[in-house]
VOLO-337887 format. One record per residue: residue in three letters; z, y, x of N, C-alpha, C, O in turn. Coordinates in steps of 0.001 Angstrom, whole numbers, plus 500000, padded with zeros to 6 digits. Each point is the difference from the previous one (the first is absolute). Last residue first. Layout:
N
<rec dovo="ALA" n_c3="Z" n_c2="Y" n_c1="X" ca_c3="Z" ca_c2="Y" ca_c1="X" c_c3="Z" c_c2="Y" c_c1="X" o_c3="Z" o_c2="Y" o_c1="X"/>
...
END
This chain:
58
<rec dovo="ARG" n_c3="040754" n_c2="453224" n_c1="840564" ca_c3="501196" ca_c2="499870" ca_c1="499154" c_c3="499686" c_c2="499498" c_c1="498673" o_c3="500897" o_c2="499836" o_c1="499174"/>
<rec dovo="SER" n_c3="495950" n_c2="501355" n_c1="504361" ca_c3="500458" ca_c2="498607" ca_c1="500042" c_c3="501223" c_c2="499774" c_c1="499114" o_c3="500403" o_c2="498855" o_c1="499791"/>
<rec dovo="SER" n_c3="497573" n_c2="505476" n_c1="500863" ca_c3="499049" ca_c2="499145" ca_c1="499279" c_c3="500461" c_c2="498546" c_c1="499973" o_c3="499592" o_c2="499245" o_c1="499118"/>
<rec dovo="LYS" n_c3="502925" n_c2="504020" n_c1="503295" ca_c3="500053" ca_c2="500288" ca_c1="498560" c_c3="499061" c_c2="499070" c_c1="499229" o_c3="500337" o_c2="499572" o_c1="498896"/>
<rec dovo="TRP" n_c3="499645" n_c2="500193" n_c1="505842" ca_c3="501278" ca_c2="499512" ca_c1="499475" c_c3="500083" c_c2="500196" c_c1="498488" o_c3="500468" o_c2="499115" o_c1="499283"/>
<rec dovo="LYS" n_c3="495822" n_c2="502653" n_c1="502998" ca_c3="499933" ca_c2="498528" ca_c1="500007" c_c3="501270" c_c2="499413" c_c1="499401" o_c3="499944" o_c2="499036" o_c1="499237"/>
<rec dovo="ARG" n_c3="499901" n_c2="505611" n_c1="501368" ca_c3="499054" ca_c2="499589" ca_c1="498950" c_c3="499946" c_c2="498488" c_c1="499888" o_c3="500001" o_c2="499447" o_c1="498900"/>
<rec dovo="VAL" n_c3="502503" n_c2="502334" n_c1="504604" ca_c3="500667" ca_c2="500254" ca_c1="498726" c_c3="499098" c_c2="499566" c_c1="498849" o_c3="500466" o_c2="499375" o_c1="499048"/>
<rec dovo="ALA" n_c3="497770" n_c2="500419" n_c1="505271" ca_c3="501026" ca_c2="498969" ca_c1="499833" c_c3="500719" c_c2="500173" c_c1="498666" o_c3="500321" o_c2="499014" o_c1="499335"/>
<rec dovo="GLN" n_c3="496554" n_c2="504261" n_c1="501981" ca_c3="499316" ca_c2="498768" ca_c1="499631" c_c3="501008" c_c2="498870" c_c1="499760" o_c3="499810" o_c2="499186" o_c1="499096"/>
<rec dovo="LYS" n_c3="501803" n_c2="504900" n_c1="502511" ca_c3="499511" ca_c2="500178" ca_c1="498642" c_c3="499329" c_c2="498724" c_c1="499497" o_c3="500189" o_c2="499599" o_c1="498852"/>
<rec dovo="LYS" n_c3="501185" n_c2="500545" n_c1="505632" ca_c3="501160" ca_c2="499962" ca_c1="499106" c_c3="499560" c_c2="500092" c_c1="498542" o_c3="500498" o_c2="499270" o_c1="499143"/>
<rec dovo="LYS" n_c3="496185" n_c2="501220" n_c1="504144" ca_c3="500491" ca_c2="498626" ca_c1="499973" c_c3="501207" c_c2="499862" c_c1="499072" o_c3="500107" o_c2="499014" o_c1="499271"/>
<rec dovo="ARG" n_c3="498110" n_c2="505302" n_c1="501483" ca_c3="499080" ca_c2="499181" ca_c1="499212" c_c3="500495" c_c2="498568" c_c1="499888" o_c3="499923" o_c2="499399" o_c1="498929"/>
<rec dovo="GLU" n_c3="502481" n_c2="503538" n_c1="503861" ca_c3="500168" ca_c2="500370" ca_c1="498596" c_c3="499111" c_c2="499146" c_c1="499107" o_c3="500443" o_c2="499526" o_c1="498954"/>
<rec dovo="VAL" n_c3="499054" n_c2="500033" n_c1="505660" ca_c3="501261" ca_c2="499385" ca_c1="499568" c_c3="500249" c_c2="500312" c_c1="498532" o_c3="500450" o_c2="499132" o_c1="499251"/>
<rec dovo="SER" n_c3="495864" n_c2="502917" n_c1="502799" ca_c3="499752" ca_c2="498559" ca_c1="499863" c_c3="501255" c_c2="499274" c_c1="499520" o_c3="499904" o_c2="499061" o_c1="499209"/>
<rec dovo="PRO" n_c3="500293" n_c2="505623" n_c1="501770" ca_c3="499300" ca_c2="499690" ca_c1="498752" c_c3="499744" c_c2="498505" c_c1="499804" o_c3="500030" o_c2="499507" o_c1="498873"/>
<rec dovo="LYS" n_c3="504221" n_c2="502019" n_c1="503983" ca_c3="498553" ca_c2="500088" ca_c1="500165" c_c3="499329" c_c2="499639" c_c1="498671" o_c3="500552" o_c2="499229" o_c1="499214"/>
<rec dovo="GLU" n_c3="504269" n_c2="502974" n_c1="500929" ca_c3="499370" ca_c2="498683" ca_c1="500037" c_c3="498503" c_c2="500207" c_c1="500148" o_c3="499403" o_c2="500875" o_c1="499373"/>
<rec dovo="TYR" n_c3="505547" n_c2="502090" n_c1="501393" ca_c3="498552" ca_c2="499936" ca_c1="499885" c_c3="499540" c_c2="498553" c_c1="500055" o_c3="500465" o_c2="499218" o_c1="500829"/>
<rec dovo="PHE" n_c3="504360" n_c2="502286" n_c1="497236" ca_c3="499348" ca_c2="499714" ca_c1="501258" c_c3="498507" c_c2="499888" c_c1="499764" o_c3="499564" o_c2="499549" o_c1="498941"/>
<rec dovo="ARG" n_c3="503001" n_c2="501799" n_c1="497409" ca_c3="500942" ca_c2="500338" ca_c1="501069" c_c3="499392" c_c2="499794" c_c1="501383" o_c3="500213" o_c2="500814" o_c1="500899"/>
<rec dovo="ARG" n_c3="498065" n_c2="498446" n_c1="494402" ca_c3="499371" ca_c2="500923" ca_c1="500948" c_c3="500879" c_c2="500334" c_c1="501197" o_c3="499639" o_c2="500843" o_c1="500820"/>
<rec dovo="ARG" n_c3="501858" n_c2="496233" n_c1="495671" ca_c3="498686" ca_c2="499483" ca_c1="500381" c_c3="499357" c_c2="500885" c_c1="501071" o_c3="499321" o_c2="499496" o_c1="500895"/>
<rec dovo="ARG" n_c3="504774" n_c2="501816" n_c1="497134" ca_c3="500196" ca_c2="498864" ca_c1="500902" c_c3="498667" c_c2="499452" c_c1="500491" o_c3="499881" o_c2="499581" o_c1="501152"/>
<rec dovo="PHE" n_c3="499989" n_c2="503872" n_c1="495637" ca_c3="500550" ca_c2="500491" ca_c1="501261" c_c3="500155" c_c2="498862" c_c1="501002" o_c3="499615" o_c2="500137" o_c1="501161"/>
<rec dovo="GLU" n_c3="499113" n_c2="498782" n_c1="494470" ca_c3="498901" ca_c2="500646" ca_c1="500724" c_c3="500469" c_c2="500521" c_c1="501353" o_c3="499286" o_c2="499891" o_c1="500997"/>
<rec dovo="ALA" n_c3="503940" n_c2="498340" n_c1="496144" ca_c3="499111" ca_c2="498925" ca_c1="500433" c_c3="498842" c_c2="500566" c_c1="500814" o_c3="499616" o_c2="499438" o_c1="501026"/>
<rec dovo="LEU" n_c3="503349" n_c2="503593" n_c1="496937" ca_c3="500600" ca_c2="499342" ca_c1="501165" c_c3="499120" c_c2="498877" c_c1="500522" o_c3="499900" o_c2="499805" o_c1="501211"/>
<rec dovo="ILE" n_c3="498718" n_c2="502425" n_c1="494856" ca_c3="499972" ca_c2="500918" ca_c1="501132" c_c3="500563" c_c2="499338" c_c1="501250" o_c3="499422" o_c2="500124" o_c1="501079"/>
<rec dovo="ARG" n_c3="499540" n_c2="498569" n_c1="494022" ca_c3="499805" ca_c2="499159" ca_c1="501197" c_c3="499909" c_c2="500839" c_c1="501271" o_c3="499230" o_c2="499691" o_c1="500908"/>
<rec dovo="GLY" n_c3="501736" n_c2="501512" n_c1="494306" ca_c3="498859" ca_c2="500551" ca_c1="500720" c_c3="499660" c_c2="499237" c_c1="501266" o_c3="499014" o_c2="500312" o_c1="500669"/>
<rec dovo="GLU" n_c3="504751" n_c2="498502" n_c1="496685" ca_c3="498824" ca_c2="499869" ca_c1="499155" c_c3="498749" c_c2="500503" c_c1="500701" o_c3="498915" o_c2="499453" o_c1="499804"/>
<rec dovo="GLN" n_c3="505233" n_c2="501080" n_c1="502390" ca_c3="499649" ca_c2="498583" ca_c1="499894" c_c3="498746" c_c2="499807" c_c1="499171" o_c3="499133" o_c2="499209" o_c1="500372"/>
<rec dovo="VAL" n_c3="502610" n_c2="505131" n_c1="500000" ca_c3="499538" ca_c2="499560" ca_c1="501320" c_c3="499562" c_c2="498543" c_c1="499934" o_c3="498974" o_c2="499636" o_c1="500574"/>
<rec dovo="GLN" n_c3="503018" n_c2="502219" n_c1="495612" ca_c3="498654" ca_c2="500533" ca_c1="500201" c_c3="499424" c_c2="499553" c_c1="501332" o_c3="498810" o_c2="499697" o_c1="500093"/>
<rec dovo="ARG" n_c3="505651" n_c2="499175" n_c1="498956" ca_c3="499102" ca_c2="499267" ca_c1="499100" c_c3="498564" c_c2="500473" c_c1="500195" o_c3="499082" o_c2="499181" o_c1="500038"/>
<rec dovo="ASN" n_c3="504312" n_c2="503129" n_c1="502239" ca_c3="499782" ca_c2="498673" ca_c1="500581" c_c3="499043" c_c2="499170" c_c1="499149" o_c3="499166" o_c2="499270" o_c1="500536"/>
<rec dovo="PHE" n_c3="502160" n_c2="504936" n_c1="497771" ca_c3="499155" ca_c2="500155" ca_c1="501185" c_c3="499681" c_c2="498640" c_c1="500621" o_c3="498847" o_c2="499723" o_c1="500330"/>
<rec dovo="ARG" n_c3="504211" n_c2="500428" n_c1="496098" ca_c3="498628" ca_c2="500267" ca_c1="499530" c_c3="499036" c_c2="500121" c_c1="501168" o_c3="498877" o_c2="499501" o_c1="499939"/>
<rec dovo="ARG" n_c3="505677" n_c2="500051" n_c1="501109" ca_c3="499514" ca_c2="498762" ca_c1="499396" c_c3="498565" c_c2="500166" c_c1="499505" o_c3="499169" o_c2="499113" o_c1="500200"/>
<rec dovo="LEU" n_c3="503097" n_c2="504690" n_c1="501420" ca_c3="499643" ca_c2="499103" ca_c1="501098" c_c3="499436" c_c2="498685" c_c1="499472" o_c3="499054" o_c2="499458" o_c1="500571"/>
<rec dovo="LEU" n_c3="502599" n_c2="503590" n_c1="496282" ca_c3="498818" ca_c2="500559" ca_c1="500649" c_c3="499520" c_c2="499088" c_c1="501113" o_c3="498804" o_c2="499736" o_c1="500120"/>
<rec dovo="ASN" n_c3="505234" n_c2="499230" n_c1="497782" ca_c3="498865" ca_c2="499731" ca_c1="499113" c_c3="498698" c_c2="500504" c_c1="500609" o_c3="498964" o_c2="499341" o_c1="499906"/>
<rec dovo="GLU" n_c3="504979" n_c2="501637" n_c1="502417" ca_c3="499762" ca_c2="498555" ca_c1="500020" c_c3="498812" c_c2="499627" c_c1="499115" o_c3="499170" o_c2="499176" o_c1="500384"/>
<rec dovo="PHE" n_c3="502485" n_c2="505347" n_c1="499760" ca_c3="499184" ca_c2="499636" ca_c1="501154" c_c3="499667" c_c2="498508" c_c1="500020" o_c3="498909" o_c2="499621" o_c1="500426"/>
<rec dovo="ASN" n_c3="501964" n_c2="502808" n_c1="494812" ca_c3="500714" ca_c2="499896" ca_c1="501275" c_c3="499086" c_c2="499452" c_c1="501095" o_c3="498898" o_c2="499522" o_c1="499730"/>
<rec dovo="GLU" n_c3="500193" n_c2="503623" n_c1="495653" ca_c3="499749" ca_c2="498700" ca_c1="500641" c_c3="500736" c_c2="499943" c_c1="501338" o_c3="499998" o_c2="500965" o_c1="500764"/>
<rec dovo="GLY" n_c3="499621" n_c2="502849" n_c1="496020" ca_c3="501108" ca_c2="499082" ca_c1="499770" c_c3="499820" c_c2="498633" c_c1="500640" o_c3="500797" o_c2="499096" o_c1="499747"/>
<rec dovo="PRO" n_c3="494799" n_c2="503471" n_c1="499777" ca_c3="501282" ca_c2="500660" ca_c1="499700" c_c3="501068" c_c2="498954" c_c1="499689" o_c3="499796" o_c2="499121" o_c1="499163"/>
<rec dovo="GLY" n_c3="496306" n_c2="499365" n_c1="504129" ca_c3="500090" ca_c2="500491" ca_c1="498630" c_c3="501348" c_c2="500667" c_c1="499764" o_c3="500925" o_c2="499834" o_c1="500795"/>
<rec dovo="LEU" n_c3="495904" n_c2="499319" n_c1="503746" ca_c3="501340" ca_c2="499883" ca_c1="499434" c_c3="500023" c_c2="500615" c_c1="498609" o_c3="499690" o_c2="501178" o_c1="499822"/>
<rec dovo="LYS" n_c3="495975" n_c2="496554" n_c1="502605" ca_c3="500664" ca_c2="501288" ca_c1="499826" c_c3="501313" c_c2="499764" c_c1="499286" o_c3="500091" o_c2="499178" o_c1="499089"/>
<rec dovo="VAL" n_c3="496118" n_c2="497915" n_c1="504227" ca_c3="500891" ca_c2="500030" ca_c1="498843" c_c3="500666" c_c2="501369" c_c1="499947" o_c3="500270" o_c2="500619" o_c1="501029"/>
<rec dovo="GLU" n_c3="495410" n_c2="496415" n_c1="501535" ca_c3="500668" ca_c2="501276" ca_c1="499785" c_c3="500853" c_c2="499896" c_c1="498742" o_c3="499527" o_c2="499567" o_c1="498949"/>
<rec dovo="ALA" n_c3="497091" n_c2="497519" n_c1="504902" ca_c3="501007" ca_c2="499939" ca_c1="498951" c_c3="500702" c_c2="501350" c_c1="499902" o_c3="500384" o_c2="500600" o_c1="501004"/>
<rec dovo="MET" n_c3="494514" n_c2="497996" n_c1="500678" ca_c3="501237" ca_c2="500599" ca_c1="500417" c_c3="500972" c_c2="499994" c_c1="498823" o_c3="499653" o_c2="500433" o_c1="498901"/>
END
């Protein structure tokens, strides 16, 4: 979970920029998109295997 606290004299734009950076580094949006729709376990395994195969062929 991304959490940022407003520092003394810090404006909202800087706070939002820090929050967005934490969300990207934590891969929160990627995880959300992945879990948006249910996938059967067999489909998940096939996707995972395809990624492994693709990475090993690079």
